[in-house]
N, C-alpha and C positions, 0 to 999 in steps of 0.2 A: 504494500500500500504506500503510495506516494502522496505528499502534500503539495499541491500546486502553489507556486510562488505568488501567483495572483491572489489566491485566497489569503495568504499571509499579508500581502500588501493591503488588501481590502480590510482585513481585521485591524491592521495598524492604523489605517486612515480613520476608522471610527473612534479610535482611542487617542489620536495624536494631539488634539487640543488639550485634553486633560493631562496627558503625559508632559507636554511642553510646559504647562504651568507648574507642575510638580518639579520638573527639572530646573527651571529658573529659580524656584525657591531653594532647592537643595544646593545649587551652585552658590547661592548667597550665604549659605551656612557653612560650606566646606571649601577650602582652598584647593587649588591644583586639580580641579575636577577632570580636566582633559587628560592628565596623566593617569588618573585612576581609571577612567573609562577605557583608555588604551590597554592598560594592564588587564582589565576585565575581558576585553576582546581577545587578548592573547591566551587567557587562562582556560585550560580544558580539563575536564574531569571524566575519566574513563568509566564506562558502564560495564559491569561484569555480566557475562552471558547468562549466568545462573539467576540473575535478579529480574529477568524478563517474564518469569512465570510466577504464579502464586506460591508463596512460601507455605510452610507447614509447621505444626507443633508436634510434640511427641505423640499426640493423640489423634491428629487428623489433618487433612488438607482439603481445602475447599476452592478448587479452581474456578476462575471467573469467566472462562470461555475465551476463545480466540488466542490461546497461548501459542508461542512459536514451537513448531513441531520439529524443527531442524536448525542446523547452524545457519543456513541461508536465511531463514525467517528471523532468527535472532539478530542477524546483521541488519536486516530490513527494519526491525523494530528500533534498534539503536539509531539507524539512519533517520527514522521518524522523529525521535527525540532530538537529534542534532539539528534537523530542519526547523524544529520549533524553538530551540534555545541557542543554537550555534555554540554550545559550551560542552557538548558531549561527543567530541570528535575522535573517540577511540573506544575499542571494545577489548575487554580482557577475557580470554578463553580459559576454560577449565578442562584439563585433559584427565580422563578419557571421555568426558561428556561431549566434547566438541572437536572430535578429530575430523578434519576435512577428508573428503574422498578425492577432490581435485583442488590442489592448492592454488593453482593459477586462477581457476574460476572463482575461488573464494576471495582471493586478493583483488580480482577485477570487480567483484560485487562490492567489496568494501570501498574501493576507490570510487565507484559510482555514487556511493553515499558520503563521500568525503571523509572516510573513516580510516584510522590507522589501527594497528594491533598493539595493545598495551602488554603488560606482563602476562606471561602464561603461568598457569597455576597447576601444580601437581596435586595428586590425590592419593594419599596413603592412609586416609582416615576411614576408609571403608573397603571391603573386599569387592573385587570385580569378578564377573562370571567366569572368566577363563584363567584367572591367576592360580598359581600352584600352591602358594603358601598364604595363610591368613594373617591379617594384621590385628587380630584380637588382642594380643599382648604387645602391641607396638610395632613400629616399622623400622626406622633408622636406629632406634635404641634396642631392638629386640635381642634377646640372649642367643637366639638362633642366627648364626651368620648367614645362612641361606635366605632367611627372611630379609635381613638387612641388604643382601646383594640384590634381591628382587626389588626392594624399594629404591635402591640406588639406580638400578637399571631403568626403572620407571621415570625417575627424575631426569636422567640423561636423555631418555626418549622424548620427554616434554621439551627439553632444550632443542632437540632436533626439529620437533614440530614448530617451535617458535622461530627458529632460523628460517624455515621454509616460508613462514608468513611475514617475516620482517620485524618480529618482536625483538626486543633487546634486553629483556629481564625475565627472571624466574622467581616466582613467589613460592616459598615453602612454608606451609603450616602443618604442624604435627599434632595428632591427637595422642601422641605417646605420653605415658605416665603410669600411674598405679592407682588402684581403688582402695587398697588396704595396707596398713603398716606391715612391713616385712616382705611384701610381695616383690619389692624391687631393691636392688643395690643402687643407690643414687649415684655413687661415684662411677660405677661401671656403666650405668645408663648414659651418663654424660659422656664418658669416653667413647662408647660405641657410637653415640650420635655425632660427636665431633669427627670421628674417623669416617663415618658415612658422608657427612657434609663435605669433608675434604675431597672425597672422590667425586662428588657432584660438582664442587667448585672447580676442580681440575678440568672438567669437561666444558666449562664456560668459554665461549669465544672472547677474544680480547676486549670487545666493545660492550660486553654484557655486564649486568649486575645481578647479584643474588640478594633477594629480600627475605629475611627470616622473621616470620611473625612470632608473637608470643601470646599466651592466653593463660590467665590465672587458674582456671578450672574448666571442667567439662571437655570431653566425656569422662575423664578421670577426676575424682573429687578428693583424693588424698594427696597426690603429687602430680605435677605436670613437668615434663622434661625441659620444655622452654616456657617457663611460667610467667616471666616478667621481663621488663626491658633490660634489667641487669644481666639476666641469663642470656638473652639474645645478644646483648652487647659482648658478652664474654666469648660467645661462639664466633661472631662476625669479626671481632678484633683478631682472633687467632687465624681466621680463614684468609684474610688479606684485603687489599684495597678495593676489590670488586664486590665485597660483601657488606650488607647494610641491614639495619633493623627496620622493620616495617611496623608502624603503629596502627592498630585497629582500635578505634575509640571505645568499643564495647568490651575489650579484653583486659579490663582492670578490676581490681577489688574496689568496692564502694568507696567514694570520696578520695580516690587517688588523684594526685595533682598532675594531671596529664600535661598541662602546659609547661610545667617544670621539667618533666621527662623529655618533652620535645626540645626544649631549649638546650638541655645538656647533651642530648644525642646530636643535635645540630652543631653545637660547639665542638664536639669530639669528631665531627665529620663522619658520623656513622648513622645519620638519619637517612633512610632510603625513601620513605613515602608514607602514605596513609590509606587506610580503609575507613571511609567516613560512614557513620551511622550514629544512633543515639540509644541511650539505655536508661532504665529506671533501677533495675536490680542486678543485671549482669550482662551477658552477651545477648541483649534483647533484639539487636538488629533493627531498631526502629528508624523512622525517617530522620535524617540528619537535621539537627536543630529543633526537633519537635519538643524535646523536654528540657534541654540545657543549652539554649542559644548563647547565654553569656559565656559559658565554658568554651563553646566553639569559637566565639570571638576572641577570648583570651589565648586560645591556642594559636589562632592566626596572628594575634598581636606579637607573640613570641617568634613565630615563623617569619613575619615581615622584618622584624628587627634583626633577627639572627641571619637571615639570608642576605639582607642589605649589608650587614657587617662583613660578610664574606664575599660580597660582590657576585652573588648567585643570581641566575635567571629564575624568576618566580615560576614561570610556566614550564620550564624544561628540566630543571636540575633536581627536582624531586618527583616521585610518582604520586599521582592523585587519582584515587578511585573510590567509588561507592561500594559498600558491601552491606547489603540489607536484605531483609526478608519481609515480604508483604503478605501478611496473613489475611487481612480483611479489606485491603485497598486494591484498586486497580494498580498493578505494578508500574505501568507507564506514568500514571499520575503521581505516584509516590516518588518515582525517580526524578520527575520534573520538580517536585517540591524539594527534594534533597539538593539537587543542583542549585536551585534558587537560594536555599538557606546557606549553602557553602559560599556562593558568590556574594551574598549579603555580608556574611562574616568577614570575608576577605576584603570587601570594599570598606567596611567599618575599620578594619585594622589599617588599611592604607590611609585612612583619614586621620589617624592619631597624630597629634602634634609631637613629633619625636624630640625635638629640641626642648620644648617645655617639659616633657616628661623626664628627660635626662637631667635637667636642672633640678626638678623636684626630687628626683631620686638622690642626686648628689648632695642636696641640702637636707635630706631626711624629712622632706615635707610630705608626710603620708597623705594628708587630706587632699592636697593639690594633685598628687599622683593619682589618687582614686578618682577625683573629679575629672581629670583628663580622660581616663579610660572609660568611665561611665558616660561622659558626655558623648564620646565617639560611639559607644554602643547604643545610646538612646537616640542618636541622630538617624533619621529615616533615609537610608541610602538606596532604597529600591528604585528610585528614578534613574540613578546612575547605572544600575544593573540592567534596567530596561533599555536605557539609551545604548548601552553596549550591544544588546541584542538587535535593536533597531538598525544601528549602523552596519551590522553584519548580515542584515536581510532576514533576521529571525523575528519571532512574534513578541510583541510587547507584553502579552499575557499568555504564556504557553499553555497553562492548564485550561484557561478559558477557551482558547482556540481549539484545543484538543476535544473539549466537550462540545463546542459548537459544531465541529465537524463530525461528531459521533464516531470517533476513530475506533473505539472498542467495538461498537456495533458493526462497523465495517470489517474489522478483523474476525469477528465471530462469523460473519457472512462468508468470508474467504476460507476460514480454517475449521469452522464448526464450534459448537458450544462445549463439547467434552474433551477438547484437546488439553494435554498436559505437557508442559515444557520438560525437556530432558534435564537431568540433574537431581538436586535434592527434592 
């Protein structure tokens, strides 16, 4: 399903007067709006292929109809999102859920939708139909060397898949850990995991990066082999210059100071990128910014300051991706909302008066420092985000246009009501 550019233009024309008034007011409140708008235009957030279908819980899954039945249809859906917001210009594939049968055809299809391939993701957290050994007791950490070799081989295969598609990074997330005390020798589990990662790292092309995720708990609730940012940092520091920590916002214990974690990893040159989502209790995988928008802003505040201090390119030097599960929403609408929340937080962080904040910090003026950050957070920057879309040929109100065009109804007509996307 394609969205006609004339329909986007017509949609924008109806909203243009109201948007212009908002933009003028916002520009009067914030300095250097042109610079912010250009950075927003450049900023792209990858969409994971597994997020295009309805998510599930441990108890059930309730598909909403019209879900993508193939990798080709997943690419088409991301192309739809990108046409609406011009900020979703990459797709992240999960292997073996998304193995192409014709690589050139898949690359051509992605190019037709102005999409690139972001990080490829390996899967050793569940058994596949044809695999010889089970990952019930872990993969890269497993006490059985044959199981470890199988998991290593899978990751190297994923790298080869990514090379064929033009990706330049591998994301590794492990479900490895233990459920009960005494089940696992922690030291040996660490050593086995490190040795396995070293073999995977050795297979990386020179221009590739390895992103190592961490997760405090689940599916193992007694111990996790890569449980927090410190453990991930320990691994990637040993692996080498192409290995980095990936931060998933839902993979922390309650009340963790994620913005401080981000700042320190960035300072140590070991921050690789993000999986954006939101949470109330744990790894809830909710819409980005839905519960803790101030935290999302504070994270971007540290990112902007830290990246500028190192002279980094905001759009290209870190990996940006959504990782969410849509149990009760239309996945496409949820993804549009997440991208909007991320762009708003980024724009707010770009609007912070850095010089004034540095002076307040150096003078231990706590009140002024708080006021500077909260004023930036409370400033409505949505007109800047919308203007970035407008200048890129995208929709001023992506969710509104998506609904006006009855996109989900059209997808159901094309694909059927009972289709279920591949993956979780």
